[in-house]
Steps between C-alpha positions, in 0.01 A plus 500: 500500500287481185774555236557193284733659243868442433773745581764352265554205269825343377547198274816294450561220253698179556633255246691187585552411866776707650452795260479845650151648477480793257242781523210483253363821347122513474259755361342731581718624789360400836220703654280396792191579292602290196388140531639338180861477373682334211851356493705324233779276626782312330455149374756382760294628796319209665372659821426837655556649841225752573551741789181698578479743795160598640418861565403415860720288720216289631370411153566148366650433151451164332667394171274244337682199347820572693690198639636466852802715418282777358603437138246480219571254221453647149429287195558592136226726368262727686409462865352715776624542854255633759601696811217519754514765775267468800451781754402462864137574420500200260490723190715360217670632187649288220795597281554302177836465324480360146824323419618413149784252483609450138610166371871445432388465136338846499646749247280808544569860587370642823462852360606718208517877531669788315616845600287667232235423238170315488504120477227321307358271628550530874746248640390148582752223543311280252511776232822489299477779239477871574528839335650792689407837350742781581540862390709585198760683712570195721856382441522222763312347792545263794290202605442238769439134411540267801402136458217341692741239635799677645711197409411524131752644252412820310690599182421835336592591144458816294719660231592792727481352848735631769427351844126563547495802267375458141608741227225559243498506121297751298218254449465165677746360752455136592559395860501125571495351849572127518416323827640152570353301786718406798499132401591601139204309357297797366573826322263790435561799273344842567515748210450874533495725194593850612342730242555874476203725435490719191628856561255786476667621180586292192860460390630427155857402399695767318435508126861400425484207743588179318188284469571132559246275328544249785365763741179584310163376622307309233181685592575862594822521295669691785811402692400247762620712788329625814222498592425192296729214575671296239336159455675241291316222317626182334844494348344384174282814490614844387227685691569683825270712709471747776324338793185707457489435127538127552235502769231639269590235240527197725336183377409272792354538846823377656677805359353719773825449687700818516820566311803388690328178605599193304207327334488187288170569326566817300522517121590794280169668410621607155647169382307221325400212722750276323784694663358462850628141521690490824380714786652846508634687801423859587784659689667830562831562328757666730742546208239693304407705807865597545528603133190716529658696783762631256239685294559874493201733521425869528297660775132501397495873579779614265246684284404700809854614577683209666859473375539129583498381139678169561517280807499139608145371529573378853553861605156612386323454835752706693506765229120539494493553876706815463407614149363855512355495149187292547238674282230707662138595437369841401174583675412763241526310171454154662810361336722236656860468386628852565864549604515621859719797407211620282253492789443754773220467751360199316469693171715576199734794556376650175134530411379167361133592449312804375141595577254492210201728464279192533615461861726199448873493547698371203859379488726740318605216269134425419381852420491428128313174549240670721417751228509244219264221399176542697678755716408709800141469631453872434501416129193281558293664775256286687138538396227423748492272800617140461210258460539181703274207419281375787615194690437169323300223657812299590641801686175555690500133596839514672435820699553453872158609625612574853799703385288696253326664796828660605736736320744472211790539744384215726451266202840587357673448834334161551593396145864599555508284813374203300762564233771522765400157635493364146853626436621317810352173373649580161849542647470162673393337173802649324735386774368144476533510121862612533587248771348211304642620166156554351350171618276643773124505436433765766296798376428841655162557663286632213193529726655813650506656154133415452421680824710798394315511166163513677624787717626700201170435323323640806726807495419557130128473579533761778703729272238473224212584734695793643574626146130496410377658823786731601687544172810339654781439252549157351787304655681308227727330754206295631430360154871447448547312827200278436633422153844417639353270765288317240803470273705366790238230560522397135878527481571285808447196281791602278753476781320256732311254277214302647578135580435265209149355505430130513329319214165509682537872568587564134192309391280697739650829379435402138139418580457834679653685204270325257200587717607865521549518121155352443344751739671798332399376156134478608516850651645652182246320279216621721619862492548494123152359460362791705691738274340324198834382363466176305724205585617491140633858521873559475714513811592862426133602499440319829796679659375839379154422639646416843706820496193706411296345779781570748517870410118531504479358852788720615334816365175406678684469832460123527867432582441159661329359194762667278775322695329166435482574128866602507591159643298321232664712231852418628423128511356504147800690363738243650294218355500654152872575509583151623298338224639724227859374524649849495861552611550451873202265537490122483148381425581147616632599841319827559658846482862536596419854610196446721339833584334375816267689725763569765722685253204702378424604857835658579522644150171674571649655812810611310278669244320683779833621641609596149183703455550694822875554465719385208721206592652227294333175604337428167828587331672246723266223388532595136878487535486156657303378199752647259277785378745785554348721229174516696672540836719797407222766478374401846852514639559840345192634678618362835850631436371847416302514825768333715840577347695363798305174533752214485252232388376719216850592385613140508195368316537773239862398447392137462235597248739714295774238483274202440385657176848626414679378189815574305308767306300650788520861616828571680348750745230253597759229557716740702206584724421134556862423583507780758194368682600134504862569590378653825287195578769244416763693697277491808446129448874446452577676827241280669276781614235331714197435282160400627379156406127568507243635262380698800804723459496822304701348214357153429560507127866588534564179690284276281675628187857519635645243253319681218664825610847350473433341162348821363804698617724246325295553186554875519873460562532260208331735255713785639813286447588507874575129507720480815222666700245257355714201599550637853123535551442144381766356730350687795157360415639147467665544839173593672231285340618154621478621860142613439407167339647312794269692732193432286273197487608283209143468364430873518448733205762730649770233483402425141533866400839529667624187326388649170690819586821300541464342156415837341807656661730227371348537152572873514860427596534290185430818304731726699807296600627434144535876454712551813882479488715257694500128582255528790189553286596207274534268799163609631352443154623142505347449844162635390494297178561179694220549751226734373283234334518271803420790733187592303381138509584463868312813604202394288480166682554625855370857530126553456240257367209725399384560143635854522838359605496253210440781252784703653730197495433446129577865421818493710621177340452647151682819602797298630510283187484807274797655680704182460410455133586864430835431663562173308255464207644164388484320837263205462427474873404867524283474188319195638440683828357794306260269318394337826430836665300620198297180512429567870387850405254346255369265770443791739363767265384298198693737273533336157802717413690342786425158356647604164808648668548183704501293181757733343721481810490120512585474130791739554621287793492188283687681223765624743538156656537330163789728406347607168545877516469740204765728652806452716440826687382398852332840551262459205166350606329222313209588271224404741643715778576803283130525409373507857375834625716513811816457287388769253445740792842418643677561168316828450594627845862393452517701178348808666748484788790452259394804294468707815847394612646590158327837496627578848858402421506696173357824643723485806820420312767752605708691244243481220543775241207731423313399190661158487271210572653273763567147387320246710717227640425150392332322788564130521200276543468356849605144559141411564182703460404581854382860515135410500303191564137443428201719468541612858761755422388697197215739451637676193239634261553292187262372236389142561682488834319322778440710814752419763426327825576695818831442671370369827550205722133420456341394177310760302126457465309614197186704556191275469253583227171667583642659813519877493813638673460777757455840340816704533434826683590825330456725803647511843158441649492145367156357451439147620544234236177331390410250766434236241849528354668180611845581643811298429621255757800620701810296579544634848726377773339463839565617828816557668573738788340841474362803675125518540495874439332640188730596213665840518402756235843472336 
């Protein structure tokens, strides 16, 4: 008697008079408790017959707006029909049906769905371009695409369309859905680019696979096959790109449209503006996709026992599902990349480690290394208890007072919870960066890191008090974690730059900086006056006076005042170095290597951890600044104490190979190759790596491009050129994807762009020495695009002063490689002069100005055609005198002599007592074994020290700054607090565990 709900509801549509009513489907399905429904009808439906049935027989149903026959007229567009149900007790319930009647001119889809994959963005009938991301092993899929108006005509096209099933290419497959309105007046095109995801293992065509120059990407120099789709530019342009490579080079905002979608606003990013002329079209190339499917490859696991040495690339997905030779991980020696038939119970079948008397386990292959160099800790027994400096004033200021009343465990647990929340915000920021192709300004929540830092500071305070009162052991992990959190706060800016400030904000910041500088200057002058140091005294004497005062206060137990003096000393040192014009500093713009207070804070914590237990954090920073000779002793200490530590082994390998040369020690080079080969192999097999400095291996990730380039250096000097080329092609395959996921203005993107140019420059040295036509075709591709790539990255990736200095170094490196390849090419010579002039602008190095003049004169001479020699491999006079060319020639001669010595001693059939006759070695077509000062560190008179082979620019050590004292014992003493540490080039946070680092 009081039920006013419906029992059932049916709707029928009617067109012209006399037509039979047809049922109308509405959503959601009817339920007595659901009050609102939606229905889309055809454009030919003019009225509806609605048949409601009340749940109680005595209830009354009324259809509002119904005519005398019970029909409801429906106009074009949206309209609502109300059904009112009234019970006997006068209670009422209303049901609303929202009707959409499209116009006969409507040409939209009603829905678009696929049997698999993730569509971006979500479907909306007014959105016409989509990406559908599917797994690599997806061969085909089905879809539904009904039109909004059932009378409209839908035509579907795709290269491999059969009924409603689409066969997929290796990369992108374009699906186009054309909807024509029922009155044939409008047409709408929906485009879906079905893109396969990258497999979890990299694949490379067989070495004897014919390389087609028309299939090479102008950026990464790899075949433009899956997962990057082939993107074709203007017919008047010779450049062609993988989709990802083109995306990181795009020139206008309208180019954000995905590959596979036709655009009329895209221009080739490597061509001069004069060639842009008519608008260019980006489109997939089904013919190229079909050609790429014919590439033959080997199983990525052939080196681990798989016998599938040649197969069609389309069969890879199915093969990997059943391949039994995926490499495993040994839990004893911590090595990934072990053939499964060599593993038993998660360990090598044969003993892979041996115990040492010092208590550490050492790999059997590393036994000689453990007893060499600095060696086992037993050779340098620890003397006395480690002395940890008291907490500085900045550390006391951030202590969480409430947490400091608890325990170390409670503080650590609370800090880990904060870090966990931060990592969640970090993952969202990365997802947005990837979805928007680096255009998102979203940043992770750094306030959570500040809270975690205060909790770790509280834990350190509790640990210090407990050590003094109860003789509890120092916990180096607390200092380490605090240092990592502080470094993460600083490093966030590298990957997620702060939004650009407005003019008013810049002016305010400049005024604040000037006020701060004035305040610090007054404080230093006042302190020096108290110390009776005259204003006319030299800067060196003032620095020594500040150092003496710091140590005096520290010895008297006045640590707070000593910390203030330390800050004044650091500021004064930076001021003196900036004004002195020493290398690495620009007095007009301030220091390029700003040793700010935040860096000094986490360096202080790393020193504390280093004092308690030897680790390699200072060595990491020294490596990032190109000071490998200072980093190696610290790494040797860490390696002696932790022989199985992957970060230490990898950093040691980087250090050994960065300082390697054609004349360096063979055993040292062999050791470095062993360490870095393990790292690169894990990277090649896509072992999941953490993306955060809060992980146990932050340096490994920040220096990953450096690792690859250093390994290439070692291979080149060891004459293993095919291996060197393979490493470079793997790196070029990976880096564009990382750039695409990074903010375009970030330091990280700038470093990765520099790594691409450095890799291509290295290939110019290696490819001429490899047999076959493939290397020559790749050489031609690199020569045609390297200069434009360096300029393009300089203009789009990174805008800071540090990025400008790196861009100048990278541009010179690229120009040197091209000039070494073709010494008489006027365009390459002019580019070399331009890059050297940019180096002068950044570093104010007069030698670069002289070299730039020589390069420009050589370019003019080459352009004029007046050449003293017809030999195209002979450089002009101005180039032959430059230091980088002298280094290259010297290294080429050393490598040639080594090759001759090897061939003569290994010649079979030589008679005893008869000196083998060396074969005459023809000169290479172009000098390309060494380019620039970045590749040679041979000890020669008058030779300039080489720059490090890294994706980042090397930074000279500022004058008046004392480097950290290298420890000579296992119990490493803390470096002097006043020693200003080098600035790291770290890469910030990515996904990580919040647990403290494991001992090994």
